[in-house]
Structure formats: structure tokens, C-alpha cells
C-alpha positions in Angstrom: 25.7 -37.7 20.5 24.8 -36.1 17.3 21.2 -36.7 15.8 20.3 -36.4 12.3 16.7 -35.3 10.9 15.8 -35.9 7.5 14.0 -33.3 5.1 13.7 -32.0 1.9 16.1 -30.3 -0.1 14.9 -26.7 -0.5 18.0 -24.6 -1.4 21.4 -26.1 -2.3 24.5 -25.6 0.1 26.0 -26.3 3.3 26.0 -23.9 6.3 27.1 -24.5 10.1 25.5 -22.2 12.7 23.9 -21.9 16.1 20.1 -22.2 15.8 17.6 -19.5 16.6 14.4 -21.1 17.0 11.2 -19.0 15.9 7.8 -20.2 16.8 8.6 -22.6 19.9 5.8 -25.0 20.7 3.5 -24.1 23.7 5.3 -26.7 25.7 8.3 -24.8 25.6 6.7 -21.6 26.9 6.8 -20.7 30.8 3.2 -21.8 32.0 4.3 -20.8 35.6 1.4 -19.4 38.0 2.4 -16.2 39.7 2.3 -15.2 43.4 0.7 -11.6 43.4 3.5 -10.2 44.5 5.5 -11.1 41.2 2.7 -9.5 38.9 4.3 -5.9 38.6 7.4 -7.4 37.7 6.0 -9.9 35.0 4.0 -6.6 33.5 7.3 -5.0 33.3 8.8 -8.0 31.6 6.2 -7.9 29.3 6.3 -4.5 28.5 10.5 -4.6 27.8 9.7 -7.3 25.5 7.4 -5.6 23.8 9.8 -2.5 23.3 12.7 -4.8 22.2 10.4 -6.8 19.6 9.5 -3.1 18.0 13.1 -2.0 18.0 14.2 -5.4 16.5 11.6 -5.1 13.8 12.3 -1.5 13.2 15.8 -2.2 12.8 15.7 -4.5 10.3 13.1 -1.9 8.5 16.3 0.5 8.8 18.7 -2.0 7.0 16.3 -2.3 4.0 16.5 0.9 2.4 16.7 -0.6 -0.8 13.9 -3.2 -0.2 10.7 -0.8 0.0 8.5 -3.6 -0.6 8.9 -4.8 2.8 8.9 -1.8 4.6 4.9 -1.7 5.1 4.8 -5.2 6.2 7.5 -4.8 9.0 6.2 -1.3 10.0 2.9 -2.9 10.3 4.1 -5.8 12.3 5.9 -3.2 15.0 2.4 -1.5 15.1 1.0 -4.7 16.1 3.4 -5.6 18.7 2.0 -2.6 20.7 -1.7 -2.8 19.7 -4.0 -1.8 22.4 -6.3 -5.0 22.2 -3.1 -7.5 22.4 -1.9 -5.3 25.9 -5.3 -5.5 27.3 -5.5 -9.2 26.5 -1.8 -9.9 27.9 -2.2 -7.7 30.9 -5.5 -9.8 32.2 -4.2 -13.1 31.7 -1.1 -11.6 34.0 -3.1 -9.7 36.6 -6.4 -11.9 36.6 -5.4 -15.1 35.5 -1.9 -14.7 37.4 0.3 -16.5 34.8 3.6 -15.8 33.5 4.1 -13.3 30.8 5.2 -15.5 27.9 2.3 -18.0 28.5 -0.2 -14.8 28.6 1.3 -13.7 25.3 0.5 -17.0 23.8 -3.0 -17.2 25.0 -3.5 -13.2 24.3 -2.3 -14.1 20.4 -4.3 -17.3 20.3 -7.6 -15.5 21.2 -7.0 -12.9 19.0 -5.8 -15.1 16.0 -9.0 -17.2 16.1 -11.3 -13.9 16.5 -10.0 -12.8 13.4 -9.9 -16.1 11.8 -14.0 -16.2 12.2 -14.4 -12.7 10.7 -16.5 -12.4 7.6 -14.2 -9.6 6.3 -11.7 -11.6 4.2 -8.9 -8.7 5.2 -9.0 -9.5 8.9 -9.1 -13.1 8.3 -5.7 -12.8 6.8 -4.6 -10.6 9.1 -4.7 -13.8 11.7 -1.6 -15.5 10.5 0.1 -12.1 11.1 -0.9 -12.2 14.7 0.6 -15.4 14.8 4.1 -14.1 13.6 3.8 -11.0 15.8 3.5 -13.5 18.6 6.3 -15.7 18.0 8.7 -12.1 17.6 7.3 -11.2 21.1 8.2 -14.7 22.4 12.0 -14.3 21.0 12.2 -11.0 22.7 11.5 -12.6 26.0 14.4 -15.0 25.1 17.0 -12.5 25.4 18.5 -13.3 28.3 18.7 -16.9 27.5 20.5 -16.1 24.4 23.1 -14.5 26.4 23.4 -17.4 28.7 23.9 -19.6 25.6 26.3 -17.1 24.2 28.3 -16.9 27.5 28.2 -20.7 27.3 29.8 -21.1 24.0 32.5 -18.4 24.8 34.3 -17.2 21.6 31.4 -18.7 19.6 29.0 -15.8 20.8 29.3 -14.3 17.1 28.9 -17.8 15.4 26.4 -17.3 12.3 22.9 -18.3 12.9 21.0 -21.0 11.4 16.7 -19.9 11.5 14.9 -22.7 12.5 11.0 -22.2 12.3 7.6 -24.1 11.5 7.0 -21.5 8.7 8.7 -18.1 7.8 7.0 -14.5 7.9 7.8 -11.8 5.5 9.7 -10.4 8.5 12.0 -13.3 9.0 12.3 -13.2 5.1 13.5 -9.8 5.1 15.7 -10.4 8.0 18.0 -12.6 5.8 18.9 -9.8 3.7 20.6 -7.8 6.5 21.5 -10.3 9.2 24.0 -13.1 9.6 21.5 -15.9 9.0 23.3 -18.5 6.8 20.5 -21.1 6.4 17.0 -22.0 7.4 15.1 -25.0 8.4 11.2 -25.3 8.3 8.9 -27.8 9.4 6.4 -26.8 6.6 7.2 -26.8 2.6 8.4 -28.8 -0.2 11.3 -28.2 -3.0 8.4 -26.0 -4.8 6.9 -24.3 -2.0 7.4 -20.2 -1.7 10.1 -20.6 1.2 12.1 -22.7 -0.9 12.0 -20.6 -3.6 12.8 -17.6 -2.0 15.7 -19.5 -0.3 17.2 -20.5 -3.9 16.7 -16.8 -4.9 18.6 -15.6 -2.0 21.3 -18.1 -2.4 20.8 -19.4 1.4 20.7 -23.2 1.9 17.4 -24.7 3.3 16.1 -27.8 4.3 12.1 -28.0 4.5 9.3 -30.3 5.7 11.4 -31.5 8.5 8.7 -32.8 10.9 9.0 -31.7 14.7 12.2 -29.7 14.0 11.1 -27.0 16.4 10.7 -29.5 19.0 14.1 -31.4 18.3 16.3 -28.3 18.0 16.7 -26.0 21.1 18.1 -22.0 20.7 21.8 -22.6 20.9 22.0 -25.9 19.6 25.1 -26.0 16.9 23.4 -27.5 13.7 24.7 -28.4 10.1 22.3 -27.5 7.2 22.9 -29.4 4.6 20.7 -28.5 1.4 22.2 -31.1 -1.0 21.1 -33.9 0.8 18.3 -32.4 2.6 19.4 -33.3 6.2 20.3 -31.4 9.4 22.9 -32.7 11.9 22.3 -31.3 15.7 25.2 -31.3 17.7 27.7 -32.6 15.0 30.6 -34.5 16.3 34.1 -32.9 15.6 34.5 -35.6 12.5 31.2 -34.2 11.3 32.1 -30.8 11.6 35.1 -31.2 9.7 33.3 -33.1 6.9 30.5 -30.3 6.4 33.6 -27.4 6.6 35.4 -29.2 3.9 32.4 -29.7 1.7 31.1 -26.4 2.4 34.6 -24.7 1.5 34.5 -26.8 -1.8 30.8 -25.6 -2.4 31.9 -22.1 -2.2 35.0 -22.6 -4.1 32.8 -24.1 -7.1 30.6 -21.0 -6.8 33.3 -18.9 -7.3 34.4 -20.3 -10.2 31.1 -20.7 -11.7 30.9 -17.0 -11.5 34.0 -16.7 -13.8 31.6 -18.1 -16.7 28.7 -15.4 -16.0 29.8 -13.8 -19.5 30.1 -16.9 -21.0 27.5 -18.0 -23.3 25.1 -21.0 -22.4 25.4 -24.1 -24.6 25.8 -27.5 -24.4 29.2 -29.4 -24.7 28.3 -30.2 -28.4 27.7 -26.6 -28.9 23.9 -26.2 -29.2 23.0 -22.6 -28.0 20.4 -22.2 -25.2 18.7 -19.1 -23.4 18.6 -18.8 -19.4 16.6 -16.4 -18.0 15.5 -15.6 -14.3 12.4 -15.8 -11.9 11.9 -12.3 -10.3 9.6 -11.5 -7.5 10.9 -7.7 -6.6 12.8 -5.7 -8.9 16.1 -5.9 -7.1 16.3 -9.6 -8.0 16.4 -8.1 -11.8 20.0 -6.8 -11.3 21.2 -9.7 -9.4 20.0 -11.7 -12.6 21.7 -9.4 -14.7 24.9 -9.9 -12.9 24.6 -13.7 -12.9 24.6 -13.7 -16.8 20.9 -13.9 -17.4 19.7 -13.2 -20.9 16.9 -11.1 -19.3 13.7 -12.1 -16.8 11.6 -15.2 -18.1 9.1 -14.6 -15.1 8.3 -11.7 -13.2 5.7 -12.3 -10.5 3.7 -9.0 -10.4 1.4 -10.3 -7.9 3.9 -9.4 -5.1 3.1 -5.8 -5.9 -0.7 -6.8 -4.3 0.1 -8.5 -1.2 0.0 -7.4 2.1 -2.0 -4.2 1.5 -5.6 -2.9 1.8 -6.1 -1.5 -1.8 -4.4 -2.4 -5.0 -1.2 -0.6 -6.1 -1.9 2.3 -8.6 -1.1 2.6 -11.9 1.9 4.4 -11.8 3.1 2.4 -8.9 3.1 -0.6 -11.1 4.8 1.3 -13.6 7.7 2.1 -11.6 8.3 -1.3 -10.4 8.2 -2.8 -14.1 10.5 0.2 -15.2 12.8 -0.5 -12.8 13.1 -4.3 -13.7 13.4 -3.2 -17.4 16.2 -0.5 -16.8 18.3 -3.3 -14.5 18.3 -6.0 -17.2 19.8 -3.4 -19.8 17.8 -4.0 -23.0 16.9 -7.7 -22.3 13.5 -9.1 -22.7 11.3 -9.1 -19.4 8.3 -11.3 -19.2 5.6 -9.8 -16.9 3.1 -12.1 -15.8 -0.2 -10.9 -15.0 -1.0 -11.5 -11.1 -1.3 -14.9 -10.0 -3.4 -14.3 -6.7 -5.6 -16.9 -5.0 -4.6 -20.3 -4.4 -1.8 -20.2 -1.9 -1.2 -16.2 -2.3 -3.4 -14.0 -0.8 -3.9 -10.6 -1.3 -6.3 -8.4 1.0 -6.9 -6.3 -2.1 -9.4 -8.4 -3.5 -11.5 -9.7 -0.5 -11.4 -13.5 -1.8 -14.1 -15.7 -0.5 -13.4 -18.7 1.9 -13.2 -21.7 -0.4 -12.7 -25.5 0.5 -9.9 -25.7 -2.1 -8.4 -22.5 -3.2 -6.0 -24.1 -5.6 -9.0 -24.9 -7.3 -11.0 -22.1 -6.8 -10.9 -18.0 -7.8 -7.4 -18.0 -8.9 -5.1 -15.7 -11.7 -7.3 -15.4 -14.5 -10.5 -16.3 -13.1 -10.0 -13.6 -10.6 -9.0 -11.3 -13.3 -12.2 -11.9 -14.9 -14.2 -11.4 -11.5 -12.5 -7.9 -11.3 -11.6 -6.8 -14.8 -11.5 -3.0 -13.5 -8.4 -4.1 -11.4 -7.0 -6.3 -14.4 -7.5 -3.5 -17.0 -5.4 -1.0 -14.7 -2.7 -3.7 -14.3 -2.4 -4.4 -18.2 -2.7 -0.6 -18.5 0.9 -0.4 -16.7 2.3 -3.1 -18.3 1.6 -1.9 -21.8 3.0 1.5 -20.9 6.1 -0.3 -19.8 7.0 -1.2 -23.2 8.2 2.6 -24.0 11.0 1.3 -21.4 12.4 -1.6 -23.4 11.3 -5.4 -24.7 8.4 -6.2 -22.7 6.4 -9.3 -23.0 3.0 -10.3 -21.3 2.3 -13.7 -19.8 -1.4 -15.0 -18.5 -1.1 -17.5 -15.9 -3.3 -20.4 -15.0 -5.4 -20.4 -18.2 -7.5 -23.4 -18.7 -9.2 -22.4 -22.0 -9.1 -20.7 -25.1 -11.9 -18.6 -23.8 -9.9 -17.3 -20.8 -6.8 -16.5 -23.3 -8.9 -14.6 -25.8 -10.3 -12.7 -22.9 -7.0 -11.8 -21.5 -6.4 -10.6 -25.1 -9.0 -8.5 -25.5 -8.4 -6.6 -22.2 -4.8 -6.1 -23.3 -5.8 -4.8 -26.6 -8.2 -2.2 -24.8 -5.8 -1.4 -22.2 -3.2 -0.8 -25.3 -6.1 1.5 -27.0 -6.5 3.6 -24.1 -3.0 4.4 -23.5 -2.6 5.3 -26.8 -5.6 7.7 -27.0 -4.2 9.1 -23.8 -1.3 10.4 -25.7 1.4 7.7 -24.0 4.2 6.4 -26.2 3.6 2.6 -26.7 5.6 1.9 -29.7 4.4 -1.6 -30.3 1.7 -4.3 -29.4 3.4 -6.2 -26.5 3.7 -10.2 -27.5 1.1 -12.0 -25.4 1.8 -15.6 -24.5 0.3 -18.1 -22.0 1.6 -20.1 -19.2 0.8 -23.7 -19.7 0.6 -25.0 -16.0 -3.0 -26.6 -16.2 -3.5 -30.1 -17.8 -6.2 -28.9 -20.1 -3.9 -26.3 -21.7 -1.2 -29.0 -22.2 -3.6 -31.2 -23.8 -4.9 -28.2 -25.9 -1.2 -26.9 -26.6 -1.5 -27.1 -30.4 -4.7 -24.7 -30.3 -2.7 -22.2 -27.8 0.6 -22.3 -30.1 -1.7 -21.0 -33.0 -3.0 -18.0 -31.2 -0.2 -17.2 -28.4 3.0 -15.2 -29.2 4.9 -17.5 -26.9 4.2 -20.4 -24.2 5.9 -21.2 -20.9 5.5 -24.4 -18.8 5.2 -23.8 -15.4 6.2 -27.0 -14.1 5.2 -26.7 -10.4 1.8 -26.4 -11.0 1.7 -28.8 -14.2 2.9 -31.7 -11.8 0.6 -30.6 -8.8 -2.7 -30.7 -11.0 -1.4 -33.6 -13.3 -0.5 -35.8 -10.2 -3.2 -34.5 -8.0 -0.7 -33.8 -5.1 -0.6 -30.6 -3.3 2.7 -28.6 -4.0 3.5 -27.7 -0.6 2.6 -31.1 1.5 5.5 -32.3 3.0 4.0 -35.9 3.5 3.3 -36.1 -0.2 6.1 -34.4 -1.7 7.6 -38.1 -2.6 4.7 -38.7 -4.9 5.1 -34.9 -6.9 8.1 -36.1 -8.9 9.2 -34.0 -11.9 10.3 -37.5 -13.3 6.9 -39.2 -13.5 6.5 -40.1 -17.1 3.0 -38.2 -17.5 5.0 -35.0 -16.9 7.3 -36.2 -19.8 4.9 -36.8 -22.1 2.9 -33.2 -21.4 6.1 -31.6 -21.7 7.1 -33.2 -24.8 3.6 -32.4 -26.7 3.5 -28.7 -25.7 7.0 -28.5 -27.3 6.0 -30.2 -30.4 3.2 -28.1 -31.0 5.2 -25.1 -30.5 7.4 -26.3 -32.9 4.9 -27.3 -35.7 3.3 -23.3 -35.6 6.3 -21.7 -34.6 5.5 -20.5 -31.5 8.5 -20.5 -28.9 8.2 -22.8 -25.7 10.2 -22.2 -22.4 10.0 -23.6 -18.9 9.9 -21.3 -15.9 9.3 -23.8 -13.2 11.4 -25.5 -10.7 12.5 -28.4 -13.2 14.2 -25.6 -15.0 16.7 -25.1 -12.0 17.5 -28.3 -11.2 20.5 -29.9 -13.0 19.1 -33.7 -13.4 15.6 -32.2 -14.6 17.0 -29.8 -16.5 19.0 -32.4 -18.4 15.7 -34.1 -19.0 13.9 -31.2 -20.2 16.8 -30.5 -22.6 16.2 -34.0 -24.1 12.6 -33.0 -24.3 13.3 -30.2 -26.7 13.3 -27.4 -24.5 16.0 -24.8 -25.4 14.7 -21.4 -23.3 14.7 -22.0 -19.3 13.7 -19.6 -16.7 14.7 -20.3 -13.0 15.7 -18.5 -9.6 18.7 -16.2 -9.9 20.6 -18.3 -7.6 20.6 -21.8 -10.1 21.6 -19.6 -13.1 25.5 -20.6 -13.0 24.9 -24.1 -11.7 22.4 -24.7 -14.6 25.0 -22.9 -17.1 27.8 -25.4 -15.8 25.5 -28.5 -16.0 24.8 -27.9 -19.4 28.5 -27.3 -20.3 28.8 -30.9 -19.4 26.1 -32.7 -21.3 25.8 -33.5 -25.0 22.2 -33.1 -26.8 22.1 -36.7 -27.9 22.8 -38.1 -24.6 19.6 -36.0 -23.3 17.4 -36.9 -26.1 18.7 -41.1 -25.7 17.4 -40.2 -21.9 14.1 -38.3 -22.7 13.3 -41.4 -25.3 13.8 -43.7 -22.4 11.4 -41.7 -20.5 8.5 -42.5 -22.9 9.3 -46.5 -22.5 9.1 -46.3 -18.6 6.3 -46.7 -16.6 7.3 -45.1 -12.9 9.0 -41.9 -11.9 11.6 -44.2 -10.1 12.5 -45.7 -13.3 12.9 -42.6 -15.4 14.8 -40.9 -12.3 17.3 -44.0 -12.1 17.9 -43.5 -16.0 18.6 -39.7 -15.7 21.1 -40.3 -13.0 22.8 -43.2 -14.6 23.5 -41.1 -17.6 24.3 -37.6 -15.8 25.0 -38.1 -12.1 28.5 -39.0 -12.5 29.8 -35.9 -14.0 27.4 -33.7 -12.2 28.3 -35.2 -8.6 29.9 -32.0 -7.7 26.8 -30.0 -8.3 24.9 -32.6 -7.0 26.5 -33.3 -3.6 29.1 -30.6 -2.9 31.3 -33.5 -2.3 33.9 -34.1 -5.2 35.0 -32.7 -8.4 33.1 -34.1 -11.3 34.2 -37.7 -12.4 33.5 -38.4 -16.1 32.2 -41.7 -16.8 34.6 -44.4 -18.3 
């Protein structure tokens, strides 16, 4: 019989495939004790697995010629697989403790990870998680013979596409999505706004996250249905369940093809109100995809990914090259460069961040910039130099006070003065905007609107900090609702402040890429939206089916209601019938009578 596990909708879509389980719990690893005569064979098995793991990682690298940002991480993983310390530890567990090779790897990895986790050097502490991912790749390499047995068992289904099932995702696994036949993923960790969900939506891969104990419930080779619209996975589905999923998946593909035909159309409501849809990108390659999807530029370029997984900061020239690539790919459309948002859940060895009890409230983003002004100044120099290539705007994240924003502006003007004095062509001063994602900034939006060139609402963190809910917590995800009345009130006050002071306001959080919450934002006065590339066509179609007055009616109701459940019910009652196909993948849209 099939079984159904409930999770969180991480990325929309429906996929069917055979499970590839990464990071099996230790209970599934062979703990067998060895006879002395078996030791040479186990050492040989370990050497063979090491070689396979290295070859697999380097095969991913070779398939990523157009993704240079991933090369360094994957090459480092390949080297770590063959690390002498790891080898010595595994060999000791096999030869002295007489344990089977798989169990020996888990013990050696655990020892090394714990040692690095206790290190005083922040760079080494960060590498402890990398060691765990390397261990997972090694354990997967041991499983090749089991995978062949599974393929034999399934006969002609040997080449069926794969569904990645994991506790979490490593950079290597994420990069592998680009070149391998992975059609969906399922994780135990994460929420709608966690990094893994955002990555999946950018890659247009269906995902269900926050599925409790999924790596225990699913075994390698199990056929699974991943329903990223309903937030469920079906293990060993019945023929009837498979047929239903296949029909819904084909409808989703057909709908995606239909939506692609509108990419050159203007984004406007059913009643003709013009809107601006831009893209959130992490790497330059995504900017081309955004342009192809009809985005009117980049509303958020997350520059911090230039600093991650390296021991030293990127040079000014390296940063300038990345910025210039993004600008070139959008063919003259605006590009908003967000200064690095490092800290919190995004660590960078570059900065040797201190251990903090609550890093989301610690040395992060603009606070980190103030602590390392020399790095921030070089960062801004590259940004202002990139203005020679196109319509560049700069945005400062996680600002909680006017003093922080004024300091950032002072630094930007210093960078501008320096590069002009050195003879670089910077035709204009780039507009400097501010992200409104901290409640204090939302409350002071009228002051920010007087001084900033524009404001962009980061709803992911605004919800997290306003409702005091960790955005990555699977257990508390139900509390972090974009429909909470407090969020509607804050957004409306920010929009009104922008209108009073002629300061443009956009939204660049997950609310902008969700059909129902995007309708609410429209009613709250938002006219500029920035979202993951994969959501652009869907949101364009959403607005084509919605009248502005309807959205305003719903927004007005949100101010009169007291709970997120009540607000969401009103939004669904108004828009769900006509957005039914976009929300569920089931049927054609049905207009209300």
C-alpha cells in the first residue's frame, strides 16, 4: 500500500521518480563486525568508494562549465574525500576496531566534524558541515551495487528519473540538479522561505520540504510522487495514484508552455493597471533566464554568494566582472545590487564571524559591513564602477536605523569619489535604496522614504522578525503566515510612506512570488514585484485574472480581521476559483458565478 507524508510546499510542480536517498541515518549503515580475514577486502571497498566519490564530484564539475561559481566548492569536496586525516581514521576503524567500511566512514566523519566544530577558527567551524556532506557522498558511493540491484528489480524502469531525498542539501547536490536527471527533491529541513526552497523555485524543480523523518520512511529505489502544490509525497503509489499524478503533471507542463507564450506581454491586471515584475537572482546565469522569462530587470541580486565558500574576499575586479555579467544579460533593464547580507543563516569564511547564540539577531549585513569597512568599501567600489555598464541601483539590507543607512550612503559616496579620482568612468551617482525587513525600519518608513531613492520590502525577514518565528523552522512554519494582519498593516504603512514622499516601493520577498499573497500585495498598493525566476510567468498570469478593485476589497478586509486564518480565508474566497489551476495543477480556471 502507498503511504503519504505531509510537508511544506517548497516549490510548485508535480514529479514522479525513483528515490535517491542522501544522508541515510546511521541506523541504515552496516555496523557489521569483521573477521580478521575480511579486513583487506573492506579496505579495498573503502578505496573503491573513495575513487567513485571523487569521480562523481569531478563529473559534476565537468558538466558545469557555465557555472564557475560552483567549481571551487566541488573541487574542495573532491579533495576532502581523499584527505589523509580522513583516510587514517577510517583505516583505524576498519583495521583496529574491525568495523565494516560504511560504519567506519560514519565514525571517522563524526570525529572530524566534532573536532572542527570545536575549533576557535570560524573557517574551520564552517568546514564541519562540509565534512558531513563529504561523508554522505562517500556513503552513497558504497551503495552503487545496491542501486544496480534496484535497477535490475525495476527492469525497464532503470532509467526512470530521480527524486532526491535528503535531510538537507549540500552545494554539490544543488549543483548536480543542473546537470543530472533529478526532477524533484524532498528534505526533512526547511520551510517555504528557506534557502533550499528558494533554490528549487529558481531552478523550477518541484520540492516538498520540512517532511519529518522522510529519510527513514523512504528507501533508495522507492517510487515516489512529489506534489509541490499540495505539499505531500506519496511513497509506492498505486496505479490509480500514478495515473492521477501523471495527468496533473502533464496539465502543469501544458500550462507552463501556455504561460511561456505570454513572456513578451506587458504585466497588467485584468482592468489594465500596469505592473513591474523583476527577478531575484543569486548568480549571473539566472539573469539571462530572467530576461528570457520577460522580467523587467533584476530587482534583487544577492551579492553575498560571491563571498561564500572561500577563505578570502573576492577582489574588486572579480566582483565587477560578476556585476557586469548580470547587467549585460538583462539588455539595459535595471539591476538592483544588494550589498552583502552575510551572517544569520548565511556564513562566509571570509569574515571569521564570531560564534553567536542567535546569529539572526547578531553581526549581520550592514552591522557586519560597519565592522569590516575596508571590505565594504571595496564591495561598493565594484558596484559604482559597474554603473558604466548599465542601469545600476544599490540596496542596503537589514537596516534598522537611519544612522545605519546614512553610514552606508557615506561609504557609497566615498567609493564613488575614489573611483572617479582614479579615472574610472562613472556617469552618474547610483540610486541608493533600503530594504525594509526589520520592524523598526517599517515603523520609520516615512523617514527612510525622505532619504532613500527607493524602498524594497523583504517579506521573508519582515515576517520572521515581526512574528518572532524562525523562517527555517519546520515546526513553526504555520505561524509565519504572510496573511497575518500585522504584516498587512506594516506593508500598507510602508507603501503609503513611499507615496507621500515619491519614493518607489517594491516587494522582493516570497510573498511577491505566491499567487494569493501577490493579490493581497496588489490590494495593499504594491505595483513593483521581484521574485524567483520560476515564478514570473505564473504571477504575470495571476494578475491578468485579477481586478484592482477586488484586490483592494480584500486588503480592506484584512484590516478589519484579527487572525491570519481569517485573512487567508477572505483572499482564497475571492481569488482561488479563478486561480485554481495555478494553485493546484488540477483543472482549468473556473470563474465565480
